[in-house]
Legacy VTK file of the C-alpha trace (Angstrom):
# vtk DataFile Version 3.0
C-alpha trace
ASCII
DATASET POLYDATA
POINTS 141 float
21.401 -11.916 -17.039
18.452 -13.852 -15.680
15.422 -12.833 -13.608
14.707 -13.927 -10.057
11.441 -13.208 -8.302
11.448 -12.900 -4.522
10.970 -16.628 -3.857
13.656 -17.646 -6.362
16.019 -15.023 -4.933
15.430 -16.319 -1.388
15.966 -19.943 -2.458
19.115 -19.111 -4.428
20.466 -17.123 -1.487
19.702 -19.861 1.058
21.390 -22.516 -1.070
24.547 -20.454 -1.441
23.971 -19.579 -5.081
24.339 -15.826 -4.617
27.902 -14.552 -4.395
27.236 -10.793 -4.057
24.337 -8.348 -4.061
24.155 -4.740 -5.254
21.568 -1.976 -5.131
21.817 -0.098 -8.409
20.345 3.365 -8.835
18.684 4.009 -12.186
16.666 7.184 -12.670
14.623 7.811 -9.526
14.650 4.237 -8.239
16.929 1.412 -7.151
16.840 -2.199 -8.203
18.624 -5.274 -6.863
21.237 -7.115 -8.882
23.083 -10.230 -7.804
26.099 -12.148 -8.961
25.138 -15.807 -8.845
27.008 -19.010 -9.616
25.170 -19.057 -12.969
25.885 -15.412 -13.861
24.259 -12.081 -13.099
20.617 -11.794 -12.080
18.082 -9.098 -11.230
15.248 -9.134 -8.714
11.894 -8.911 -10.524
8.254 -8.704 -9.554
6.432 -12.008 -9.048
5.618 -13.853 -12.280
7.003 -10.978 -14.341
10.163 -9.759 -16.006
9.610 -6.211 -14.699
12.332 -5.068 -12.297
11.291 -4.739 -8.681
12.021 -1.071 -8.015
12.540 0.745 -4.746
12.115 4.522 -4.478
13.645 4.402 -1.014
17.006 2.749 -0.220
15.797 2.004 3.302
12.938 -0.176 2.030
15.329 -2.087 -0.191
17.736 -2.502 2.709
14.972 -3.832 4.960
13.913 -6.351 2.316
17.492 -7.545 1.776
18.019 -7.852 5.527
14.763 -9.812 5.833
16.022 -12.162 3.123
19.299 -12.692 4.984
21.620 -10.463 2.967
24.051 -8.807 5.391
26.437 -7.220 2.894
25.727 -5.449 -0.359
27.089 -2.585 -2.407
25.227 0.522 -3.532
25.805 2.045 -6.974
24.468 5.625 -7.266
26.159 6.628 -10.544
22.881 6.761 -12.494
20.577 7.568 -9.576
18.588 10.770 -10.075
16.417 11.408 -6.985
14.674 14.316 -8.721
13.200 11.765 -11.136
11.573 9.695 -8.373
8.079 11.042 -9.112
8.371 10.811 -12.913
6.418 7.856 -14.236
4.971 7.103 -10.830
1.270 6.355 -11.215
-1.193 8.551 -9.380
-3.839 6.819 -7.327
-7.177 8.580 -7.827
-8.867 5.246 -7.138
-7.413 5.241 -3.620
-8.586 8.820 -3.029
-12.099 7.817 -4.057
-11.995 4.706 -1.872
-10.822 6.727 1.144
-13.562 9.315 0.560
-16.194 6.565 0.394
-14.812 4.968 3.557
-14.997 8.311 5.357
-18.606 8.821 4.231
-19.480 5.283 5.338
-17.951 5.939 8.761
-20.105 9.089 9.082
-23.231 7.062 8.261
-22.183 4.390 10.755
-21.690 6.986 13.512
-25.122 8.493 12.779
-26.756 5.061 12.805
-25.041 4.065 16.062
-26.195 7.316 17.681
-29.785 6.643 16.541
-29.634 3.069 17.875
-28.241 4.275 21.178
-31.028 6.851 21.431
-33.655 4.202 20.611
-32.235 1.875 23.276
-32.276 4.606 25.928
-35.142 3.936 28.370
-35.678 7.715 28.791
-36.511 8.157 25.094
-40.022 9.493 24.529
-41.804 7.671 21.717
-44.271 9.490 19.459
-46.938 7.594 17.552
-47.052 7.763 13.780
-50.438 9.528 13.729
-49.360 12.137 16.296
-46.186 12.864 14.322
-48.038 13.415 11.045
-50.701 15.536 12.771
-47.901 17.704 14.140
-46.211 17.980 10.694
-49.516 18.877 8.990
-50.215 21.520 11.614
-46.764 23.095 11.150
-47.165 23.093 7.354
-50.612 24.704 7.613
-49.157 27.698 9.463
LINES 1 142
141 0 1 2 3 4 5 6 7 8 9 10 11 12 13 14 15 16 17 18 19 20 21 22 23 24 25 26 27 28 29 30 31 32 33 34 35 36 37 38 39 40 41 42 43 44 45 46 47 48 49 50 51 52 53 54 55 56 57 58 59 60 61 62 63 64 65 66 67 68 69 70 71 72 73 74 75 76 77 78 79 80 81 82 83 84 85 86 87 88 89 90 91 92 93 94 95 96 97 98 99 100 101 102 103 104 105 106 107 108 109 110 111 112 113 114 115 116 117 118 119 120 121 122 123 124 125 126 127 128 129 130 131 132 133 134 135 136 137 138 139 140
């Protein structure tokens, strides 16, 4: 059995080298196998020997359709949907990135509001000295 990344799979398919395609369930995911003129092959990640896995049959189907595969078989003998979350990496880095993006959007909104207020011709400007005199007077009381 040999490995085909997405580009090699597409090229082999377009040149007529793929005879049949199957989606094979293994654990909580599916992977793509193909019978080629040179023997059996599996779809792998780019520049890797790791199987390209699909947690959702629909995503795999969309990819195969995009590649030009119109017929394929589905083998669910070893598919265990309850295992789909096992071994799946959590993404705390994404949670942190989303939190930072939210905080940045809050800062941006505050800044835009301040700029809009500063650009408003009805804004009353207070001199630096008057402001500090006012602050000192309020602190003295």
